[in-house]
N, C-alpha and C positions, 0 to 999 in steps of 0.2 A: 504493500500500500504506500509506503514511503517513497519507493521508486516511482510509482505512478504519480504521486503528488509532485515530485521533483520535475518529472517530464511535463506535467500540466503547467507548472509554474514557469518552466523554461519556454513553453509554447506561448504563454501569455506575454512574456518579456519580449520574445522575438517578434510577436505580432504588433507590439507597441512601438518597435524601433522603426525609424524612417528607412525607406527603401534605399538600397545601395546599388548604383549602376557601375558597370565596369568601364568608366570613361575618365574624364578629368575636369579640373577646375583650378583657377588661380588660388594659391594659398598664401603667397607672400608677394605683394601686400594682400591683406585680407579683404574680401568683399562682404557685402551685406546681402542676405538672402530672403526671398519672398516667403519661404517656408520657415524661416527662423534658424535654419541650419544648412550647411553646405550640401548642395545637390549636384552631383556630377552627371546627371542625365542631360540629354540635348533639349534645347528649348524650342527649336524650329527645324524645318527641313527645306531642302531645295530639290526640285525634280531632277533626278539623275539623267533624264533624257531631254533636258532643257535645250541642248544643242543637237539633238538627234542621237541615234545609235552609232557608236563609233566603229571603225573598221579594225577588227582584231588583228588582221594580217598586217596592218600598218603600225598599230600602237601596242599590240600585245594583248595578253589575257589577264583576267582577274584585276585586283586592285592596282597593280603596277601598270596595266594597260589603261585603266581609268585615269591614273595620275599622268601618264604620258599624254593622253588625250586632253586632259585639263590644261597641262602646261603649254601645249601647242595651240589650243583654242582660245583660252581666256584672254591673252593679250590682243586678240583680233576683234573682241566684242565691244570695245569702247568703254570698259570700266576702268576708272582710275585707281581702284583699290578693291581688295577683297571685301572690306566693310560695305562699300557701295553696292557691290554685287549681291551680297547677302540682304541688305536692306531692300533692294528692289524685288528680289525673287523669293524670299523666304515665305513659308507658310507656318504660322505660329502653331506650336503643338497644343497649347491650351490657353485659357484666359489668364493663366498665371504668368505667361511669357510676356516680358516687356520687349517691344520691337527693337529697342536700342541696347538693352542690357540683359536680355535673355532671362534666366532664372534668378539673377541678382537684381537688386533694387538700387535706384539712385537716391540715397538718403543723405541729405546734406548735413544732418546732425551727427552722422557716424562716419568719421574720416579715418583713413589709414596713412601711416608713414611709409613712403616708398623706400625700398632697400637701396643700399649704396651702389651696388654693381650688378646684382643678379635678381631677376624675377624668378619665382618658383611656381611651377605648375605641377599638379599631382601626377600627371603623366599623359603624354600623347600616345594613346594605346591603339590608334588607327592612323593609316596613311592619309595625308592631306595637308593643305596649306594653313598657315596661321599668320596673324598680323597683330601688331600692337601699336596703339596710338596714345599719345598724350595730347588731349585736345586736338589742335589742328596739325600736330607734328607726328609723322610716321616714325616710330622708333625702330621697328624691325619687321621683316617679312621673309618667309621662306615657303617654297612650294610643297615641301614635305617635312613638317616639324617632327614627325616620329623619327626620321633619320637624322635630322639636324640636332635634336635634343632627345637622345634615346634613354637617358637615365630616368629612374623612378624614385623620387620625384624628378621632374625635368628642371634643370637649371638653365636659365636663359640670360646670358650676359647682355647688358644694355647700357646705353650712354645716358646716365642720369641727368646730364645737363640738358637733354632734349625735353625733359619733364620739369625743368626748373620753375616755370611759372604756370604749370598746367593745373587745371581743376579736376580733371577726370582722366584716368587711365582706362582704356578699353582693349580687351583682347578678343580676337575672333579666331575660331578654329573650325574648318570645314572638313569633316571626316568623309572620305570618299569610298569607304568599303561597302556601303550598303545601298539599297534601293528603298527610299530616296537617300540623298546625301544628308548627313546630320550636321546641324549648326550648334556650336557652343560659343556663347557670347557672355563675357563677364565684365562688369564695370566696377571700378574702385574710385572713391573720392579721395583726393590728395589732401592731407591734413595741413599742408603748408600754404594753401591758397584759399582764400575765402571770397565767394561771390555774394554780393548783397541782394541781387535780384535773381532768385532761383528760377522763377518762371521764365525769365528771359533766357537764362542758361539752357533750360530744357528745350526751348524752341530753337535756339541757335545751333544746338548740337544734335538735332534730329538727323540721324544718319542718312535717311532717304534723300535729304535735300542738301547734303554736305559735300563740299569739294575737298576730297581727301589727298589730292596730289597724285603723282604717278608712282607706279610700283618700280622698285629698283630692279 
């Protein structure tokens, strides 16, 4: 009877724990979350056939073929950034997803200090591009962040000076392994900079209307 009681108690505890997904999210600096705790599930998706079905004989098979196709096609479609592509084409997973910040929330009262030299992401567990912005400044971009930052957690060296006067850091990751492609977007509010008109800031930084500059 004691064994059964322990099993039942364990089942209740597990049922009450938040769901864990095998993906990733930014951990340093820390974001604020709509659920009140980190959620590494994707917040939106993009149709994997947005540019049609690619030629396997030309690009290869599996996720590597998809990556090759994306790398060859993306620069020809007129997008200035991965963030702009996501903003225009994403389908939100649920009403909890913010179009600009995914499953994180833009909370002006909860700010984080940016690390001196490295951003930390819990892990790029799938093939695909990622991009980091500090307000209007692109901090980094790579077509395959799983290969570029393979460690778990992933350490992403960056130039902190590009974020010196920034209010918000945003990271985008597009995982290309599935149908559809999965979008992970996290926002962090920088503790070093204060905006007095929060409503103006939100309008100004709506990614669908934002000029992100060109991809390196």
